[in-house]
C-alpha angles and dihedrals in degrees: 000000000000103000151110111258123199114207129187098217115217123225118265098036129097122237088241088053090054091049089050094050093047090047090052093048094049094043092051090049095047095040093233137066113289120201113233126182136174129230097213134344135245124213113258093249091051127088134199143062122014119173110212127185123213130199116337090356089076087080087070096056093105091058090066102044097086100044121125118256142207124213139179115212139181111212125195113212123205095036134076133205128209087229100034090245141067092278094071134074106283123209137173113262105172135042100175133102126297113281114242121246088240091061091045090051092050092052096046092048089052092060094057114107133033111340139166118247128187110224112246118254088229096062137107092249112127118238112190090341097311131101111257092227091057091055093045092051089054091051094249111149117216135171104255117213123254117228135191112234135171125237104197096184143340121204120195103225096178139351129190115148122288094011121075122180119194141174113214132188110203145164123262112279094037114134112212091198088061091045090054091049090048091054090052093048091050091050092046092235105095121232146198135197111252099175127024129179128175109218104174143018110192104302094345115100131198088232088069094050128096130226120242090252090054090052090054089057097048 
């Protein structure tokens, strides 16, 4: 097995969990241990495209790390989460009137281009050799790095207060959770990302990926 494997990751599973399952399936099939690596993770609550490398193809993982990506996200306005997603503690953050679509469009358009993002505390980034989410879960406050990222476009797919659904084409390293929070801050309502799906990485599309169950049947 020396190939690129496209997986449609289910919700509720970590990317490392997907890698472990695929490694086990391929190793059992080959009758020997097969190396499997990922080319960029997805949050456990998120679904969508993961590109995995098996066998000798793992040497190419770094080639895929900086590729542009496309996501679809459902953003809840008027509430915030300690993690920016449904896995955190969610609280009301706004008791005003519904925000107009025109205002939402203005804010979204203002975020297109090169922007600075602070990496979320609940992320896999390493701080002094330790994963940021491990530190955050233990209540250890650290100064998270700020990165420049590019937002190529954001399309509003649907808006009905307080739910905003968008499609975003972004550079590698962009956190859609942070983008959702930035939209909420700019609107003065607060926000968190309730649903996140990665639909594309460069030329690779989630429509061409297989589910884990499909892999088991191959």
